[in-house]
C-alpha positions in Angstrom: 56.0 -28.2 6.0 57.5 -24.9 7.5 55.6 -22.7 9.7 56.1 -19.0 9.3 54.9 -16.7 12.2 52.9 -13.4 10.7 51.8 -10.8 12.8 48.3 -8.7 12.4 48.0 -5.0 12.7 44.5 -4.1 13.6 44.1 -0.3 13.8 40.8 1.0 14.6 39.2 4.4 13.0 41.1 6.2 15.8 44.3 5.1 14.5 45.1 2.7 18.1 46.4 -0.6 17.5 44.5 -2.8 18.9 44.9 -6.5 20.5 44.6 -8.8 17.7 43.8 -11.6 20.1 40.6 -10.3 20.6 39.5 -11.6 16.9 41.2 -15.1 17.6 37.8 -17.2 17.3 37.4 -15.5 14.0 40.8 -17.0 12.8 40.5 -20.8 13.6 38.0 -23.3 14.8 38.3 -22.5 18.3 36.6 -25.3 20.5 36.5 -24.2 24.4 34.4 -24.5 27.3 34.7 -22.1 30.4 33.1 -24.1 33.3 33.4 -24.5 37.1 34.6 -27.8 38.5 32.6 -27.6 41.7 29.3 -26.7 39.8 27.3 -29.9 39.5 24.8 -28.2 36.2 28.4 -27.7 34.8 29.3 -31.2 35.0 26.0 -32.7 34.2 26.1 -30.5 30.9 29.8 -31.7 30.2 28.8 -35.4 30.7 25.5 -35.0 28.6 27.0 -33.3 25.7 30.3 -35.6 25.4 32.3 -33.0 24.3 35.4 -34.1 21.6 38.9 -34.5 23.2 39.9 -31.6 21.4 38.4 -29.3 23.2 40.2 -27.1 25.6 38.4 -27.1 29.1 39.2 -24.0 31.7 37.9 -24.3 35.3 37.5 -20.3 35.8 37.7 -20.8 39.8 41.4 -22.4 38.8 43.0 -20.6 36.1 41.2 -17.1 36.0 39.9 -15.3 33.0 42.0 -13.2 31.6 40.7 -9.7 30.0 41.8 -10.9 26.1 39.5 -14.2 26.8 36.7 -12.1 28.0 36.8 -9.8 25.2 36.7 -12.6 23.0 33.6 -13.9 24.8 32.1 -10.5 24.2 32.8 -10.1 20.4 31.0 -13.3 20.0 28.1 -12.6 22.6 27.6 -9.1 21.6 27.9 -7.6 25.2 29.7 -8.2 28.7 25.9 -7.6 30.1 25.1 -11.3 28.3 28.1 -13.1 29.7 27.1 -11.8 33.5 25.2 -14.0 35.9 22.6 -12.3 38.0 22.1 -15.5 40.1 25.6 -14.9 41.7 25.3 -14.8 45.6 27.4 -11.4 45.3 24.9 -9.9 42.6 22.7 -9.9 45.9 25.0 -9.5 48.5 26.4 -6.5 46.6 22.9 -5.2 45.7 24.1 -5.0 42.5 20.4 -5.0 41.2 20.0 -1.4 42.4 22.5 0.0 40.8 23.0 1.0 37.0 25.7 -1.3 35.7 27.1 -0.1 32.6 29.2 -2.6 30.2 32.3 -1.8 31.8 30.9 -2.4 35.1 29.7 -6.2 34.0 33.4 -6.4 32.2 35.1 -5.5 35.9 32.9 -7.7 38.1 33.6 -10.7 35.6 37.3 -10.1 35.7 37.2 -9.4 39.4 35.1 -12.6 40.5 34.5 -15.9 38.2 31.1 -16.2 40.0 29.7 -13.1 38.2 30.5 -15.2 34.3 27.3 -17.1 33.6 28.4 -20.8 32.8 29.1 -22.8 31.3 30.4 -20.7 28.4 31.3 -22.7 25.1 32.7 -21.7 22.3 32.6 -23.8 19.0 34.3 -21.7 16.1 32.4 -18.6 15.7 29.7 -19.6 17.7 28.9 -18.9 21.6 26.7 -21.0 24.0 26.4 -19.2 27.4 24.2 -20.4 30.1 22.0 -23.7 31.1 19.2 -23.1 29.8 17.7 -25.9 28.1 17.6 -24.6 24.6 21.1 -23.5 24.8 22.0 -27.2 25.7 19.7 -28.0 22.5 21.8 -25.6 20.5 25.0 -26.4 21.5 24.2 -30.2 20.7 23.2 -29.2 17.6 26.5 -27.4 16.6 28.6 -30.2 18.2 26.9 -32.6 15.7 27.5 -30.0 12.7 31.5 -30.3 13.4 
């Protein structure tokens, strides 16, 4: 079998070519989890889910989230705000609750400091599961059973 590389060119309405990697989850069956290895909640969720071995694990403290990865997550989540954690200590110390944050601000803060990403973030194909709420955990379990 021969694998032939190909290039995808994506042009938006304004005619500007965009990074096709932002659509990566739509072209494959991606299985990835963004987590924090020092977070006991992330560890517990990962243990309880018994993730298949073909999952890609990214410890966001050791391997920073790239702008492309964050864009992929945002495409699935609908907004950067959905990925943003208001529970981060820096959220309170920086008094961000008093500011009128916009999408560009959420993106900037997540890229600057991993603690602003609500975690874990689990991507299964075209589905994204954000955070540690019991309902999110149940939905993730169901998606894993459907693999």
